[in-house]
N, C-alpha and C positions, 0 to 999 in steps of 0.2 A: 371673744373677740370678734369685734365686728368686721363686715364686709369692707374692705378698703374703697376709699371715696375715689369718684372720678377726677379726673383734673379740673382745675379751679378751686374756688372758695369750696372749704368743706361745707356738708350739709346743715351741720351743727353749727355753723358760723353765724352768730347773729348781725355780722356787718355786710353781709351782700346787699348791694344796689347803692342807693344814694343814702347819705347820712340823714336823719329826722332832725333838722337843726331846729325847728319850734321845739320839741321834745327835750332836746339837749338845753335850749335855754333855759326850759322851766325848770330843770333839775339845778343849772348853773347859770342864774341870770348874767354874771358877769361876762359869760361869752356873747351876749347881745351886742354889746358894744363893737366886736370883732366881726360881727356878720355882714355879708356884703351880698352885692349881686353879681352874677356874671351876665356875660353877652346875651344869656337866651333867659334873663329874668330870675334864675333860681338862685336861692340862698347858698351861701360857700363861705368861706375864709380864704385868706391869703397864707397860702401853705408856706410860703417864704419867711413868713413872720413867726419868729419862734414864741413870743407869748400867744398869738393865736393858738398854735399849733399844742401848746401845755395846756391851754383852757380847753381845748375840743378834747385832748387826752382825757382830762379831768370830767370832762361830762360825760365821755363814754362810758367811763369807769363808774361812777355813779349811776348811770341810766341802767347800763346792761349788766352790772355786777355786785350792784349794792354797796359801792365802797362810800365813805364817808370823808376819809381823810385820804391825800395823794399829793404830794409835792416833790418835786426835784431841786436838789441842791445847784447854787448856781454855775454855769460852765458846763452841766451834764446834759449828755444827749436825751433826746424825746424819742422813744419809740414808736413805730407806727401799731396801734394796737390790732388792725384787722389783720395782718400777716403774724402778729405773733400768736393771735386766738387759733388763726389756722395751723400752726404749728403745733400746739396743744391738743388740738381735736383730731390731728393725724397721730400723734402719738397716742391717743386713747385708743386706736385700734389694735396697739400691741398688746394691750392688757384687759383684764376682766373686770370692767368697771362695776360689776355687782359685787366683787369682793371687797371686804372691808378694809379699810386704810392701806390704800395702793400708796406705796413711798417713792417719791422722786428726788434724785439729787440733781440740782441744777446749779453747773459749774459756772461761775464766773457772772452771777446774777446781776450786779451792777446796782444802781441806786434806786432805778424805777419799780423794780419787784413785779415787773408785768405777768412772767410766766407764772410764778406761783399765785399771783391774783386769778388769774383765769382758771389754773388747775384748780385751785382750792375751793372756789366757787363754782364752777360747772361741774365737778366730776367729785368734790370732796377728798381730792388727795392730799396727803401729808407731805409737806417739803422740807428738805434741808437745803439751804443754800450757802454758797461760798464766793468769796471775793477776796482779792488781794488788797483792796484799797480802803481803809479805815472808814472814811466818808460815804463810801457806797454802803458797807455795811450798817453803818449808824442810820443811813436813810432807809434801807429795807427793815431794819427794827422797828424803826417809828411806824412806817406804814403798816407793819404787820400787827404792832401792838394797840395801834389807835383804831383801829377797824374791829368791830365784834365780829362780822362774819369771816375774819382771818383767825381771831385768835385760839391759839391752840394747835394751829395748823401749820404753822411755818416757822422754822428754827434756823436763824443767821447766824452763820459762822464765819470768823475771819482766817483767811489762810495766811498763814506767817511767811511762807517761801514761796515765791514765784516760781522755783524750779518743781515743784511739787503740784499734782493735780488732786488724788485723792490722799494723800499722805496727810494726816494733821487734820484731816476734816471728817473723814469715816471713822467712827469709833468702834473698837472691839465688839462684834457680836449683831452690829447694825448690817441691814440687807437692804437692797433696794429693788423695785420691780423695774425702775427706768433711771436711766442717767441723760441728762441734755446740756448741751452748751451751744450757744449762739454766740460767737465773739462779735465785737464791734466791727463794722466795716470803715470806720472812719477816725483817725487818730486825735481827733479835737472837735469842739463845737463848730470852729471857724471851718474846718474841711468839709464837715457835714453841709454847713450853711451854703458853701460854694457849689458843692455838688448837686443841691438840691436847685439852687437858682440856675445852674448850667442845664438842669434837666427841664425846667419850667421853660425857658426860652427855646426848646427844641419842640414842646407841645403846641400843637394848633391852637388859637386864642381863645376859643370856646373850651376845650377840654383842659385848659391851663389853669383855669378857678374851678374847674367842678370838684363839688365836693363829693368825691366816689373814694372809697376805701382804699381802691387798688392804685390811686394816683399820689398817695400821700406818704412823703418823706424818705423814699426809696433811694 
């Protein structure tokens, strides 16, 4: 077990500091059209624009985690990768990562598969994921199956009953080192967008468009 990290982003988190926009555009040229300059002349994107945010997410996954395919169904929330990565790295402090096949159960994974992507590529963890939404499960299965780095590491399961969490997901004889759950903070994409825009209006002009991981989609 590792020594607990100090407050702030985890030492193992690759998203400390500003985003390397040129490097991200290199792995995903489509992001170039969304790049702009903030008042300080630094490259950034419009974090209130959902298409820009999705492209940034995709580029981050390609650049840092070797993901070749990643997409979201229309209308689904796009999670902030830096914060999600920190969650995974802090969880890593509770297990011996030298142990073979650390197994993690991710409850309510959603359509993005963010936590399993990070855990599988950074620590080679084995994941079982669950969700009550068939669309989310189909999306997760597609991401897991279409990326060579994830194959054999992620088993996506549909929870048939919203009343149950573990029942129907954990099979007889299965054991897990960790369980995790990070429920959505917004009921819809519209609500998330309104909250994001409201936050941006309260920021100072220079920081409002800064391409910093801690300013993203909270």
